[in-house]
N, C-alpha and C positions, 0 to 999 in steps of 0.2 A: 517475500524474496523474489527478485527478478533474476533472470538469466542474462548475463552480459558476455560479450566476446571481446577479448583484448588481443589486438593484432600488432606484432612487432614489425616495423617497416625498415627496409634497407635504405641506403642513401638516395636511391632513385624513387623512393616512396612506394615500393612494392612490398607486399606482405611476404615475410619469410618464416613467420611462426605465428600461430594463433591458438588460443585456448579459451574455454568457457569457464565461467565461475558464477556462483550465486551471490548476490549482494542485496542489502536492504534497499539501497537507492543509488542514484547517480553519484552522489558524493562518495559513497563507499567504493563504488567501481572506479571513480577517478583517482582515489587514493591508491588503489591497487595499480592502476595504470602508471601513476607517478612513480611508484616504487619500482616498476619494471622498466622505466625509461632511462635507466642509468647509462646505457651504451647506445640505444637506438630510440627513435621516435616510436610512439605507440598510438593506436587509435582505440578508443573505447566505444563499443557499439551496444545498443539495446535493441535487439532485433534488427530492423532495417534503418534505425535511427542512429546517426552518428552523434554520440554524446559530446566527444571532444577528441582532439589530437594533442598529445603531450610531447613536447620537443625533448630531444636527448638531454639528459641531465637537468630537465626542467629549465632549459635556457630561457633567456629573456625573449619576449615577444617583439614582433615588428609588424608593420602595416599589412604584410602579406599573410599573416598568421590568424586569419579570422576564426578558425576553428581550434586554435591551439590554446593551451593553458601553460 
């Protein structure tokens, strides 16, 4: 199990809420991040490594979303 941090972002990209959870791997952590991205974007972190950013409502990606899922 790894400790991950999921950060909810406001429209300006600033963290307004964060919490830690234990997950088996990146995919489990991303699933949790996706579940929490209903109203705001979230970032999933494994220590100092950004795993991914999930757009609000898991919206479609565009060219500027290199870290988004």
